[in-house]
PyMOL commands that place a pseudoatom at each C-alpha (Angstrom):
pseudoatom trace, name=CA, resn=MET, resi=1, chain=A, elem=C, hetatm=0, pos=[-20.502, -102.854, -6.649]
pseudoatom trace, name=CA, resn=GLN, resi=2, chain=A, elem=C, hetatm=0, pos=[-23.731, -100.960, -6.046]
pseudoatom trace, name=CA, resn=TYR, resi=3, chain=A, elem=C, hetatm=0, pos=[-25.946, -103.707, -7.496]
pseudoatom trace, name=CA, resn=LEU, resi=4, chain=A, elem=C, hetatm=0, pos=[-24.501, -106.198, -5.037]
pseudoatom trace, name=CA, resn=ASP, resi=5, chain=A, elem=C, hetatm=0, pos=[-25.598, -103.981, -2.152]
pseudoatom trace, name=CA, resn=TYR, resi=6, chain=A, elem=C, hetatm=0, pos=[-29.246, -104.681, -3.031]
pseudoatom trace, name=CA, resn=SER, resi=7, chain=A, elem=C, hetatm=0, pos=[-29.320, -108.214, -4.345]
pseudoatom trace, name=CA, resn=ALA, resi=8, chain=A, elem=C, hetatm=0, pos=[-27.046, -111.199, -4.817]
pseudoatom trace, name=CA, resn=PHE, resi=9, chain=A, elem=C, hetatm=0, pos=[-25.819, -111.885, -8.339]
pseudoatom trace, name=CA, resn=SER, resi=10, chain=A, elem=C, hetatm=0, pos=[-23.719, -114.487, -10.039]
pseudoatom trace, name=CA, resn=LYS, resi=11, chain=A, elem=C, hetatm=0, pos=[-20.876, -113.073, -12.082]
pseudoatom trace, name=CA, resn=LYS, resi=12, chain=A, elem=C, hetatm=0, pos=[-22.818, -113.971, -15.228]
pseudoatom trace, name=CA, resn=GLY, resi=13, chain=A, elem=C, hetatm=0, pos=[-25.972, -112.390, -13.804]
pseudoatom trace, name=CA, resn=LEU, resi=14, chain=A, elem=C, hetatm=0, pos=[-24.157, -109.186, -12.915]
pseudoatom trace, name=CA, resn=ILE, resi=15, chain=A, elem=C, hetatm=0, pos=[-22.690, -108.951, -16.409]
pseudoatom trace, name=CA, resn=GLU, resi=16, chain=A, elem=C, hetatm=0, pos=[-26.170, -109.429, -17.898]
pseudoatom trace, name=CA, resn=GLN, resi=17, chain=A, elem=C, hetatm=0, pos=[-27.619, -106.769, -15.579]
pseudoatom trace, name=CA, resn=LEU, resi=18, chain=A, elem=C, hetatm=0, pos=[-24.911, -104.289, -16.531]
pseudoatom trace, name=CA, resn=GLU, resi=19, chain=A, elem=C, hetatm=0, pos=[-25.477, -105.001, -20.218]
pseudoatom trace, name=CA, resn=TYR, resi=20, chain=A, elem=C, hetatm=0, pos=[-29.198, -104.418, -19.670]
pseudoatom trace, name=CA, resn=GLU, resi=21, chain=A, elem=C, hetatm=0, pos=[-28.247, -101.054, -18.163]
pseudoatom trace, name=CA, resn=GLU, resi=22, chain=A, elem=C, hetatm=0, pos=[-26.506, -100.336, -21.497]
pseudoatom trace, name=CA, resn=PHE, resi=23, chain=A, elem=C, hetatm=0, pos=[-22.911, -100.963, -20.526]
pseudoatom trace, name=CA, resn=THR, resi=24, chain=A, elem=C, hetatm=0, pos=[-20.961, -102.641, -23.304]
pseudoatom trace, name=CA, resn=THR, resi=25, chain=A, elem=C, hetatm=0, pos=[-20.099, -106.308, -22.845]
pseudoatom trace, name=CA, resn=LYS, resi=26, chain=A, elem=C, hetatm=0, pos=[-16.462, -105.323, -22.384]
pseudoatom trace, name=CA, resn=GLN, resi=27, chain=A, elem=C, hetatm=0, pos=[-17.366, -102.767, -19.705]
pseudoatom trace, name=CA, resn=ALA, resi=28, chain=A, elem=C, hetatm=0, pos=[-19.715, -105.196, -17.953]
pseudoatom trace, name=CA, resn=LYS, resi=29, chain=A, elem=C, hetatm=0, pos=[-17.101, -107.960, -17.854]
pseudoatom trace, name=CA, resn=TYR, resi=30, chain=A, elem=C, hetatm=0, pos=[-14.481, -105.527, -16.589]
pseudoatom trace, name=CA, resn=GLY, resi=31, chain=A, elem=C, hetatm=0, pos=[-16.821, -104.330, -13.846]
pseudoatom trace, name=CA, resn=ALA, resi=32, chain=A, elem=C, hetatm=0, pos=[-17.667, -107.866, -12.754]
pseudoatom trace, name=CA, resn=ASP, resi=33, chain=A, elem=C, hetatm=0, pos=[-13.997, -108.857, -12.793]
pseudoatom trace, name=CA, resn=LYS, resi=34, chain=A, elem=C, hetatm=0, pos=[-12.909, -105.838, -10.751]
pseudoatom trace, name=CA, resn=CYS, resi=35, chain=A, elem=C, hetatm=0, pos=[-15.774, -105.429, -8.273]
pseudoatom trace, name=CA, resn=GLY, resi=36, chain=A, elem=C, hetatm=0, pos=[-14.147, -107.627, -5.650]
pseudoatom trace, name=CA, resn=ALA, resi=37, chain=A, elem=C, hetatm=0, pos=[-17.172, -109.866, -5.178]
pseudoatom trace, name=CA, resn=ASP, resi=38, chain=A, elem=C, hetatm=0, pos=[-16.831, -113.262, -3.553]
pseudoatom trace, name=CA, resn=TRP, resi=39, chain=A, elem=C, hetatm=0, pos=[-19.021, -115.267, -5.940]
pseudoatom trace, name=CA, resn=TYR, resi=40, chain=A, elem=C, hetatm=0, pos=[-19.360, -118.128, -3.441]
pseudoatom trace, name=CA, resn=GLU, resi=41, chain=A, elem=C, hetatm=0, pos=[-20.698, -115.658, -0.884]
pseudoatom trace, name=CA, resn=GLN, resi=42, chain=A, elem=C, hetatm=0, pos=[-23.039, -114.241, -3.524]
pseudoatom trace, name=CA, resn=ALA, resi=43, chain=A, elem=C, hetatm=0, pos=[-24.331, -117.767, -4.183]
pseudoatom trace, name=CA, resn=VAL, resi=44, chain=A, elem=C, hetatm=0, pos=[-25.050, -118.260, -0.471]
pseudoatom trace, name=CA, resn=LEU, resi=45, chain=A, elem=C, hetatm=0, pos=[-26.847, -114.910, -0.286]
pseudoatom trace, name=CA, resn=LYS, resi=46, chain=A, elem=C, hetatm=0, pos=[-28.938, -115.749, -3.367]
pseudoatom trace, name=CA, resn=ALA, resi=47, chain=A, elem=C, hetatm=0, pos=[-29.799, -119.165, -1.888]
pseudoatom trace, name=CA, resn=GLN, resi=48, chain=A, elem=C, hetatm=0, pos=[-30.913, -117.481, 1.345]
pseudoatom trace, name=CA, resn=GLN, resi=49, chain=A, elem=C, hetatm=0, pos=[-33.031, -115.033, -0.663]
pseudoatom trace, name=CA, resn=TYR, resi=50, chain=A, elem=C, hetatm=0, pos=[-34.760, -117.899, -2.462]
pseudoatom trace, name=CA, resn=LEU, resi=51, chain=A, elem=C, hetatm=0, pos=[-35.459, -119.769, 0.759]
pseudoatom trace, name=CA, resn=GLU, resi=52, chain=A, elem=C, hetatm=0, pos=[-37.015, -116.672, 2.339]
pseudoatom trace, name=CA, resn=TYR, resi=53, chain=A, elem=C, hetatm=0, pos=[-39.993, -116.832, -0.016]
pseudoatom trace, name=CA, resn=SER, resi=54, chain=A, elem=C, hetatm=0, pos=[-40.034, -120.341, -1.438]
pseudoatom trace, name=CA, resn=SER, resi=55, chain=A, elem=C, hetatm=0, pos=[-39.107, -123.877, -0.525]
pseudoatom trace, name=CA, resn=PHE, resi=56, chain=A, elem=C, hetatm=0, pos=[-36.565, -125.860, -2.478]
pseudoatom trace, name=CA, resn=SER, resi=57, chain=A, elem=C, hetatm=0, pos=[-35.011, -129.251, -2.193]
pseudoatom trace, name=CA, resn=ARG, resi=58, chain=A, elem=C, hetatm=0, pos=[-31.221, -129.213, -2.102]
pseudoatom trace, name=CA, resn=SER, resi=59, chain=A, elem=C, hetatm=0, pos=[-31.017, -130.385, -5.717]
pseudoatom trace, name=CA, resn=GLY, resi=60, chain=A, elem=C, hetatm=0, pos=[-33.738, -127.951, -6.788]
pseudoatom trace, name=CA, resn=LEU, resi=61, chain=A, elem=C, hetatm=0, pos=[-31.866, -125.071, -5.192]
pseudoatom trace, name=CA, resn=ILE, resi=62, chain=A, elem=C, hetatm=0, pos=[-28.645, -126.106, -6.930]
pseudoatom trace, name=CA, resn=ASP, resi=63, chain=A, elem=C, hetatm=0, pos=[-30.469, -126.208, -10.263]
pseudoatom trace, name=CA, resn=GLN, resi=64, chain=A, elem=C, hetatm=0, pos=[-31.993, -122.766, -9.642]
pseudoatom trace, name=CA, resn=LEU, resi=65, chain=A, elem=C, hetatm=0, pos=[-28.636, -121.257, -8.731]
pseudoatom trace, name=CA, resn=LYS, resi=66, chain=A, elem=C, hetatm=0, pos=[-27.046, -122.739, -11.846]
pseudoatom trace, name=CA, resn=TYR, resi=67, chain=A, elem=C, hetatm=0, pos=[-29.907, -121.285, -13.900]
pseudoatom trace, name=CA, resn=GLU, resi=68, chain=A, elem=C, hetatm=0, pos=[-29.043, -117.901, -12.351]
pseudoatom trace, name=CA, resn=GLY, resi=69, chain=A, elem=C, hetatm=0, pos=[-25.494, -118.258, -13.676]
pseudoatom trace, name=CA, resn=PHE, resi=70, chain=A, elem=C, hetatm=0, pos=[-23.617, -119.631, -10.703]
pseudoatom trace, name=CA, resn=THR, resi=71, chain=A, elem=C, hetatm=0, pos=[-21.111, -122.384, -11.374]
pseudoatom trace, name=CA, resn=GLN, resi=72, chain=A, elem=C, hetatm=0, pos=[-21.758, -125.948, -10.228]
pseudoatom trace, name=CA, resn=ASP, resi=73, chain=A, elem=C, hetatm=0, pos=[-19.186, -125.512, -7.438]
pseudoatom trace, name=CA, resn=GLN, resi=74, chain=A, elem=C, hetatm=0, pos=[-20.722, -122.232, -6.283]
pseudoatom trace, name=CA, resn=ALA, resi=75, chain=A, elem=C, hetatm=0, pos=[-24.242, -123.692, -6.321]
pseudoatom trace, name=CA, resn=VAL, resi=76, chain=A, elem=C, hetatm=0, pos=[-23.232, -126.796, -4.358]
pseudoatom trace, name=CA, resn=TYR, resi=77, chain=A, elem=C, hetatm=0, pos=[-21.304, -124.682, -1.861]
pseudoatom trace, name=CA, resn=ALA, resi=78, chain=A, elem=C, hetatm=0, pos=[-24.335, -122.441, -1.319]
pseudoatom trace, name=CA, resn=ALA, resi=79, chain=A, elem=C, hetatm=0, pos=[-26.697, -125.386, -0.899]
pseudoatom trace, name=CA, resn=ASP, resi=80, chain=A, elem=C, hetatm=0, pos=[-24.326, -126.982, 1.604]
pseudoatom trace, name=CA, resn=GLU, resi=81, chain=A, elem=C, hetatm=0, pos=[-24.192, -123.721, 3.560]
pseudoatom trace, name=CA, resn=VAL, resi=82, chain=A, elem=C, hetatm=0, pos=[-27.940, -123.104, 3.741]
pseudoatom trace, name=CA, resn=PHE, resi=83, chain=A, elem=C, hetatm=0, pos=[-28.896, -126.722, 4.390]
pseudoatom trace, name=CA, resn=SER, resi=84, chain=A, elem=C, hetatm=0, pos=[-26.238, -127.394, 7.042]
for i in range(1, 84): cmd.bond("trace and resi %d" % i, "trace and resi %d" % (i + 1))
show_as sticks, trace
zoom trace
């Protein structure tokens, strides 16, 4: 879970990062499945990171989070948390 100590990732984003680091797809998926991450919490952390250096509308933030690989539910949850 070392990557998650430095930046927030979606499950998809973490898999892609691990593949970039030359893990096989199977290894990357296994790592993401077993790392114990709360992907909703990761979505909130990523949303907070975005809002630290840029401004987004609620819908724009949801779209950005989905682009990063978060699910619709995770993106909406994160937007609700940071805009509440």
